[in-house]
C-alpha positions as CSV (number, residue, x, y, z in Angstrom):
1,M,-7.9,-4.8,29.0
2,T,-4.3,-4.5,30.2
3,F,-1.3,-6.3,28.8
4,N,1.5,-7.4,31.2
5,S,4.0,-8.3,28.6
6,L,4.9,-7.7,25.0
7,A,4.2,-11.3,24.1
8,E,0.7,-11.0,25.6
9,F,0.2,-7.8,23.6
10,L,1.4,-9.5,20.3
11,A,-0.9,-12.5,21.0
12,M,-3.9,-10.0,21.1
13,G,-5.9,-12.2,23.5
14,G,-5.9,-15.2,21.1
15,Y,-6.9,-13.1,18.1
16,A,-3.4,-12.3,16.8
17,F,-3.8,-13.9,13.4
18,Y,-7.0,-11.9,12.6
19,V,-5.7,-8.6,14.1
20,W,-2.2,-8.7,12.4
21,T,-3.6,-9.9,9.1
22,S,-6.1,-7.0,9.2
23,Y,-3.3,-4.6,9.9
24,G,-1.2,-6.1,7.1
25,L,-4.0,-5.9,4.5
26,T,-4.8,-2.3,5.5
27,L,-1.1,-1.4,5.1
28,V,-1.0,-3.0,1.6
29,V,-4.2,-1.1,0.5
30,L,-2.9,2.2,1.9
31,L,0.5,1.7,0.1
32,A,-1.3,0.8,-3.1
33,N,-3.4,4.0,-2.9
34,I,-0.2,5.9,-2.8
35,I,1.9,4.0,-5.3
36,I,-0.6,3.1,-8.1
37,P,-1.5,6.8,-8.9
38,I,2.2,7.8,-9.0
39,W,2.9,4.8,-11.4
40,Q,-0.1,5.7,-13.6
41,R,1.0,9.4,-13.8
42,K,4.5,8.4,-14.9
43,Q,3.0,6.1,-17.6
44,L,0.7,8.8,-18.8
45,L,3.4,11.4,-19.0
46,R,5.7,8.9,-20.9
47,S,2.8,8.1,-23.3
48,L,2.1,11.8,-23.9
49,S,5.7,12.5,-24.5
50,L,6.0,9.8,-27.1
51,K,2.8,11.0,-28.8
52,Q,4.2,14.6,-28.9
53,Q,7.5,13.4,-30.3
54,R,5.7,11.5,-33.1
55,L,3.6,14.6,-34.0
56,E,6.7,16.8,-34.2
57,K,8.4,14.5,-36.8
């Protein structure tokens, strides 16, 4: 399959909604797989720090 123009490529042969939605959802999942563990680690370290401060008092 060859595309003669950018508009034709973006239309994806009439399946643009499905294709671009799939790409978008994949991007969201990949970003979540990067961001959520970082966020959880920060929360865990903050929680452990507070526990240690309470124990030192």
